[in-house]
C-alpha positions as a Markdown table, in Angstrom:
| # | Residue | x | y | z |
|---|---|---|---|---|
| 1 | Met | 164.6 | 157.8 | 14.2 |
| 2 | Ala | 166.6 | 154.7 | 14.7 |
| 3 | Leu | 168.8 | 154.6 | 17.8 |
| 4 | Thr | 171.8 | 153.9 | 15.7 |
| 5 | Asp | 171.5 | 157.5 | 14.5 |
| 6 | Ala | 170.9 | 159.0 | 17.9 |
| 7 | Val | 173.4 | 161.1 | 19.8 |
| 8 | Leu | 174.8 | 159.2 | 22.8 |
| 9 | Glu | 175.9 | 160.9 | 26.0 |
| 10 | Thr | 177.2 | 159.6 | 29.3 |
| 11 | Arg | 175.6 | 160.7 | 32.6 |
| 12 | Leu | 177.5 | 160.5 | 36.0 |
| 13 | Pro | 175.7 | 161.1 | 39.3 |
| 14 | Ala | 177.1 | 163.6 | 41.8 |
| 15 | Lys | 175.8 | 164.1 | 45.3 |
| 16 | Asp | 177.6 | 167.5 | 45.5 |
| 17 | Leu | 177.6 | 169.1 | 42.1 |
| 18 | Asp | 179.8 | 172.0 | 43.1 |
| 19 | Arg | 182.4 | 169.7 | 44.6 |
| 20 | Ala | 182.4 | 167.6 | 41.5 |
| 21 | Arg | 182.8 | 170.7 | 39.3 |
| 22 | Arg | 185.9 | 171.7 | 41.3 |
| 23 | Trp | 187.3 | 168.2 | 41.2 |
| 24 | Tyr | 187.0 | 167.8 | 37.4 |
| 25 | Ala | 188.5 | 171.3 | 36.9 |
| 26 | Glu | 191.4 | 170.8 | 39.3 |
| 27 | Lys | 192.2 | 167.1 | 38.7 |
| 28 | Leu | 191.3 | 166.6 | 35.0 |
| 29 | Gly | 191.5 | 170.2 | 33.7 |
| 30 | Leu | 187.9 | 170.0 | 32.4 |
| 31 | Glu | 185.4 | 172.8 | 32.4 |
| 32 | Pro | 181.8 | 172.5 | 31.5 |
| 33 | Val | 180.7 | 173.8 | 28.1 |
| 34 | Asp | 177.1 | 174.2 | 29.2 |
| 35 | Glu | 175.2 | 174.0 | 32.4 |
| 36 | Arg | 171.7 | 174.1 | 33.8 |
| 37 | Pro | 170.3 | 173.8 | 37.4 |
| 38 | Gly | 171.4 | 170.4 | 38.6 |
| 39 | Gly | 173.6 | 169.6 | 35.6 |
| 40 | Leu | 177.0 | 170.2 | 34.0 |
| 41 | Arg | 177.8 | 169.3 | 30.4 |
| 42 | Tyr | 181.4 | 168.5 | 29.3 |
| 43 | Arg | 182.8 | 168.0 | 25.8 |
| 44 | Cys | 185.9 | 165.9 | 25.1 |
| 45 | Gly | 186.7 | 165.7 | 21.4 |
| 46 | Pro | 183.6 | 164.6 | 19.6 |
| 47 | Thr | 181.9 | 163.1 | 22.7 |
| 48 | Val | 179.9 | 164.5 | 25.6 |
| 49 | Phe | 179.4 | 163.5 | 29.2 |
| 50 | Cys | 177.3 | 165.2 | 31.9 |
| 51 | Leu | 177.4 | 165.4 | 35.7 |
| 52 | Phe | 174.0 | 165.6 | 37.3 |
| 53 | Ala | 173.0 | 166.2 | 40.9 |
| 54 | Ser | 171.6 | 163.0 | 42.4 |
| 55 | Arg | 170.7 | 161.6 | 45.8 |
| 56 | Gly | 172.1 | 158.3 | 44.7 |
| 57 | Ala | 175.7 | 157.4 | 44.3 |
| 58 | Ser | 177.7 | 154.9 | 42.3 |
| 59 | Asp | 179.6 | 152.2 | 44.2 |
| 60 | Gly | 182.5 | 152.7 | 41.8 |
| 61 | Ser | 182.9 | 148.9 | 41.2 |
| 62 | Phe | 182.7 | 149.2 | 37.4 |
| 63 | Thr | 183.9 | 151.6 | 34.7 |
| 64 | Gln | 181.4 | 154.4 | 33.9 |
| 65 | Leu | 183.5 | 156.7 | 31.8 |
| 66 | Ala | 186.5 | 155.9 | 29.7 |
| 67 | Phe | 189.1 | 158.3 | 28.1 |
| 68 | Glu | 191.2 | 157.0 | 25.2 |
| 69 | Val | 194.6 | 158.4 | 25.2 |
| 70 | Asp | 197.8 | 158.2 | 23.0 |
| 71 | Asp | 200.3 | 157.8 | 25.9 |
| 72 | Ile | 198.8 | 156.3 | 29.0 |
| 73 | Glu | 202.0 | 156.4 | 31.0 |
| 74 | Ala | 202.4 | 160.2 | 30.4 |
| 75 | Glu | 198.7 | 160.8 | 31.3 |
| 76 | Val | 198.9 | 158.7 | 34.5 |
| 77 | Ala | 202.1 | 160.6 | 35.5 |
| 78 | Glu | 200.4 | 164.0 | 34.8 |
| 79 | Leu | 197.2 | 163.2 | 36.6 |
| 80 | Arg | 199.1 | 162.0 | 39.7 |
| 81 | Thr | 200.8 | 165.4 | 39.9 |
| 82 | Arg | 197.2 | 166.8 | 40.2 |
| 83 | Gly | 196.4 | 164.4 | 43.0 |
| 84 | Val | 194.5 | 161.7 | 41.1 |
| 85 | Val | 194.9 | 158.3 | 42.9 |
| 86 | Phe | 195.0 | 155.3 | 40.6 |
| 87 | Glu | 193.6 | 151.9 | 41.5 |
| 88 | Glu | 195.9 | 148.8 | 41.9 |
| 89 | Tyr | 194.6 | 145.3 | 41.0 |
| 90 | Asp | 196.1 | 141.9 | 41.3 |
| 91 | Phe | 193.7 | 139.3 | 39.8 |
| 92 | Pro | 194.5 | 136.4 | 37.6 |
| 93 | Gly | 194.9 | 137.8 | 34.1 |
| 94 | Phe | 194.4 | 141.4 | 35.4 |
| 95 | Arg | 197.3 | 142.9 | 37.3 |
| 96 | Thr | 198.4 | 146.5 | 37.4 |
| 97 | Val | 202.0 | 147.6 | 37.5 |
| 98 | Asn | 202.4 | 151.2 | 38.7 |
| 99 | Gly | 198.6 | 151.7 | 38.1 |
| 100 | Ile | 198.6 | 150.3 | 34.5 |
| 101 | Val | 197.3 | 147.0 | 33.3 |
| 102 | Asp | 198.2 | 145.4 | 30.0 |
| 103 | Ile | 195.3 | 143.6 | 28.3 |
| 104 | Asp | 196.1 | 141.2 | 25.5 |
| 105 | Ser | 192.8 | 141.6 | 23.6 |
| 106 | Asn | 190.7 | 144.4 | 22.2 |
| 107 | Tyr | 188.0 | 145.0 | 19.6 |
| 108 | Pro | 189.5 | 144.1 | 16.2 |
| 109 | Ser | 188.8 | 147.6 | 14.9 |
| 110 | Arg | 190.7 | 149.2 | 17.8 |
| 111 | Gly | 193.8 | 147.1 | 18.0 |
| 112 | Ser | 195.3 | 143.8 | 19.2 |
| 113 | Gly | 195.4 | 144.8 | 22.9 |
| 114 | Glu | 194.9 | 147.6 | 25.3 |
| 115 | Arg | 196.6 | 149.3 | 28.3 |
| 116 | Gly | 194.3 | 150.6 | 31.0 |
| 117 | Ala | 194.3 | 152.6 | 34.2 |
| 118 | Phe | 191.5 | 153.3 | 36.7 |
| 119 | Phe | 190.6 | 156.0 | 39.2 |
| 120 | Arg | 187.5 | 157.3 | 41.0 |
| 121 | Asp | 186.3 | 160.9 | 41.0 |
| 122 | Cys | 185.2 | 162.7 | 44.2 |
| 123 | Glu | 181.7 | 161.2 | 43.8 |
| 124 | Gly | 182.9 | 157.6 | 43.6 |
| 125 | Asn | 182.4 | 157.2 | 39.9 |
| 126 | Met | 184.9 | 154.8 | 38.3 |
| 127 | Ile | 186.8 | 156.4 | 35.4 |
| 128 | Ser | 189.4 | 154.7 | 33.1 |
| 129 | Leu | 192.2 | 155.7 | 30.7 |
| 130 | Gly | 192.7 | 153.4 | 27.8 |
| 131 | Gln | 195.4 | 153.2 | 25.2 |
| 132 | Pro | 194.9 | 150.8 | 22.2 |
| 133 | Val | 197.8 | 148.6 | 21.4 |
| 134 | Gln | 198.3 | 147.9 | 17.7 |
| 135 | Ala | 199.7 | 144.7 | 16.4 |
| 136 | Pro | 203.5 | 145.0 | 15.6 |
| 137 | Glu | 204.3 | 145.9 | 12.1 |
| 138 | Pro | 205.5 | 143.0 | 10.0 |
| 139 | Asp | 209.2 | 142.8 | 9.4 |
| 140 | Glu | 210.3 | 144.6 | 6.3 |
| 141 | Val | 210.1 | 142.3 | 3.4 |
| 142 | Gly | 212.5 | 142.0 | 0.6 |
| 143 | Pro | 211.9 | 142.9 | -3.1 |
| 144 | Glu | 208.6 | 141.7 | -4.5 |
| 145 | Leu | 209.0 | 138.7 | -6.8 |
| 146 | Arg | 207.1 | 139.4 | -10.0 |
| 147 | Gly | 207.5 | 136.2 | -11.9 |
| 148 | Thr | 209.3 | 133.0 | -12.5 |
| 149 | Ser | 211.0 | 131.7 | -15.7 |
| 150 | Val | 213.0 | 128.7 | -16.9 |
| 151 | Leu | 215.7 | 128.8 | -19.5 |
| 152 | Leu | 216.6 | 125.6 | -21.3 |
| 153 | Gly | 219.9 | 125.8 | -23.2 |
| 154 | Ser | 220.0 | 123.6 | -26.2 |
| 155 | Ala | 222.3 | 122.7 | -29.1 |
| 156 | Asp | 219.2 | 122.5 | -31.3 |
| 157 | Pro | 216.8 | 125.2 | -29.9 |
| 158 | Glu | 214.4 | 125.1 | -32.9 |
| 159 | Arg | 213.8 | 121.4 | -32.4 |
| 160 | Leu | 213.4 | 121.7 | -28.7 |
| 161 | Arg | 211.2 | 124.8 | -28.8 |
| 162 | Gly | 208.9 | 123.2 | -31.4 |
| 163 | Phe | 208.5 | 120.1 | -29.2 |
| 164 | Tyr | 207.2 | 122.3 | -26.3 |
| 165 | Glu | 205.0 | 124.3 | -28.6 |
| 166 | Arg | 203.2 | 121.2 | -29.9 |
| 167 | Val | 203.0 | 119.3 | -26.6 |
| 168 | Phe | 201.5 | 122.3 | -24.7 |
| 169 | Glu | 199.9 | 124.0 | -27.6 |
| 170 | Val | 201.4 | 127.4 | -26.9 |
| 171 | Glu | 202.7 | 130.1 | -29.3 |
| 172 | Pro | 205.9 | 131.9 | -28.5 |
| 173 | Val | 205.7 | 135.6 | -27.5 |
| 174 | Glu | 209.0 | 137.3 | -28.1 |
| 175 | Gly | 210.6 | 133.9 | -27.8 |
| 176 | Trp | 208.9 | 133.0 | -24.6 |
| 177 | Leu | 206.5 | 130.1 | -24.1 |
| 178 | Arg | 204.0 | 130.7 | -21.3 |
| 179 | Leu | 203.3 | 127.5 | -19.3 |
| 180 | Gly | 200.7 | 128.5 | -16.8 |
| 181 | Ser | 202.4 | 131.1 | -14.5 |
| 182 | Val | 205.9 | 130.2 | -15.7 |
| 183 | Gly | 207.8 | 131.5 | -18.7 |
| 184 | Leu | 209.9 | 129.0 | -20.6 |
| 185 | Leu | 212.7 | 130.2 | -22.9 |
| 186 | Val | 214.6 | 127.8 | -25.1 |
| 187 | Asp | 217.9 | 129.3 | -26.1 |
| 188 | Gly | 220.7 | 128.1 | -28.4 |
| 189 | Arg | 224.0 | 127.5 | -26.6 |
| 190 | Asp | 227.4 | 126.2 | -27.8 |
| 191 | Asp | 228.5 | 125.1 | -24.3 |
| 192 | Val | 225.9 | 122.3 | -23.9 |
| 193 | Ala | 225.8 | 118.8 | -25.3 |
| 194 | Ala | 223.2 | 117.6 | -27.7 |
| 195 | Arg | 221.7 | 115.5 | -24.8 |
| 196 | Thr | 222.0 | 116.2 | -21.1 |
| 197 | Ala | 224.2 | 113.9 | -19.1 |
| 198 | Glu | 222.1 | 114.4 | -15.9 |
| 199 | Pro | 218.4 | 114.4 | -16.8 |
| 200 | Gly | 217.3 | 114.0 | -13.2 |
| 201 | Arg | 219.1 | 117.1 | -11.9 |
| 202 | Val | 216.3 | 119.5 | -13.0 |
| 203 | Leu | 212.7 | 118.5 | -13.7 |
| 204 | Leu | 210.3 | 120.8 | -15.6 |
| 205 | Thr | 207.0 | 120.1 | -13.9 |
| 206 | Val | 203.7 | 121.2 | -15.3 |
| 207 | Asp | 200.4 | 121.0 | -13.4 |
| 208 | Thr | 197.4 | 120.7 | -15.6 |
| 209 | Asp | 193.7 | 119.9 | -15.3 |
| 210 | Asp | 194.0 | 117.3 | -18.1 |
| 211 | Ala | 197.2 | 115.2 | -17.7 |
| 212 | Lys | 195.8 | 112.5 | -19.9 |
| 213 | Thr | 195.7 | 114.8 | -23.0 |
| 214 | Ile | 199.2 | 116.1 | -22.4 |
| 215 | Val | 200.5 | 112.6 | -22.0 |
| 216 | Glu | 198.9 | 111.6 | -25.3 |
| 217 | Arg | 200.6 | 114.4 | -27.1 |
| 218 | Leu | 204.0 | 113.4 | -25.5 |
| 219 | Arg | 203.5 | 109.9 | -26.8 |
| 220 | Ala | 202.6 | 111.2 | -30.3 |
| 221 | Glu | 205.9 | 113.1 | -30.2 |
| 222 | Gly | 207.7 | 109.9 | -29.5 |
| 223 | Ala | 209.0 | 111.2 | -26.2 |
| 224 | Pro | 210.6 | 108.4 | -24.1 |
| 225 | Val | 208.6 | 107.4 | -21.1 |
| 226 | Val | 210.4 | 107.6 | -17.8 |
| 227 | Ser | 207.4 | 107.0 | -15.6 |
| 228 | Asp | 204.0 | 106.4 | -17.2 |
| 229 | Leu | 200.8 | 108.1 | -16.0 |
| 230 | Glu | 199.8 | 106.8 | -12.6 |
| 231 | Glu | 197.5 | 107.8 | -9.8 |
| 232 | Arg | 199.0 | 108.7 | -6.5 |
| 233 | Pro | 197.4 | 110.2 | -3.3 |
| 234 | Asp | 197.9 | 113.7 | -4.5 |
| 235 | Gly | 196.8 | 113.2 | -8.1 |
| 236 | His | 198.1 | 111.8 | -11.4 |
| 237 | Phe | 201.8 | 111.9 | -12.3 |
| 238 | Ser | 204.0 | 111.0 | -15.3 |
| 239 | Thr | 207.5 | 111.7 | -16.5 |
| 240 | Phe | 208.9 | 111.9 | -20.1 |
| 241 | Glu | 212.1 | 113.0 | -21.8 |
| 242 | Asp | 212.2 | 116.0 | -24.1 |
| 243 | Pro | 214.4 | 115.7 | -27.3 |
| 244 | Asp | 217.4 | 116.9 | -25.3 |
| 245 | Gly | 216.9 | 114.3 | -22.6 |
| 246 | Asn | 215.6 | 116.7 | -20.0 |
| 247 | Tyr | 212.9 | 115.3 | -17.8 |
| 248 | Val | 209.4 | 116.7 | -18.2 |
| 249 | Gln | 206.9 | 115.8 | -15.4 |
| 250 | Val | 203.2 | 116.2 | -16.1 |
| 251 | Ile | 200.9 | 116.2 | -13.1 |
| 252 | Gln | 197.3 | 116.7 | -12.3 |
| 253 | Leu | 196.9 | 117.5 | -8.6 |
| 254 | Asn | 193.6 | 116.6 | -7.1 |
| 255 | Glu | 191.1 | 118.4 | -4.8 |
| 256 | Ala | 192.3 | 116.6 | -1.7 |
| 257 | Tyr | 195.8 | 118.1 | -2.2 |
| 258 | Phe | 194.5 | 121.6 | -2.5 |
| 259 | Ala | 192.1 | 121.1 | 0.4 |
| 260 | Arg | 195.0 | 120.1 | 2.6 |
| 261 | Leu | 196.9 | 123.2 | 1.6 |
| 262 | Gly | 193.8 | 125.4 | 2.2 |
| 263 | Asp | 194.2 | 126.6 | -1.3 |
| 264 | Ala | 192.7 | 126.1 | -4.7 |
| 265 | Pro | 194.2 | 126.0 | -8.2 |
| 266 | Ala | 194.2 | 129.3 | -10.0 |
């Protein structure tokens, strides 16, 4: 049988087993669930520890038994009424306040920190109480954003929509053109001019893995060039005008850009 499958029990030495039995009953409210000559067996939740008669004794300089509790302050207060004396420490990074130390680390599966308190039984064995401290819950977030879309108002929506369909080779779905993760809707409006007066106010920017091909399609459409395809530190960039004069920026971000963000293109 592998030791990982074995039952693990803690053993604590007692020079006077009868004295230890009384102390655990009076101070901790624990009674043995089983006994034999020279030994007492206790069960706490799913775990077991035993007291055994021994000529030796612990020096009490390290923790031998630990109880995990939900409210350490309440437990310390209760045990003090029973006569349990808690240790006080004042070391760098380890200082008790009213018998309790706050520790800013823990096993990841147990929490982000821990609160602890320490006392000795009548035989000198060191026992601790521990309360895991969980990381604070993140602040409540607002509504989940489920998508992004862009609406282009146009005096000639058929012409403008056809331009985007051909350049990006997409088919409309219920009027929408899907450009990567963004939905583009070209809508007819009677409150806009045939050409925008401020083309630089809003740029429709599309990141692609083949900017050269998209730029060639734009040229084939006769789209006016605002900024021809050029290489920059983050990749390739170019800007054209659509038939309504809106600026369309086509980019191809490089691996260095995504590496700097610690991300990768979807």
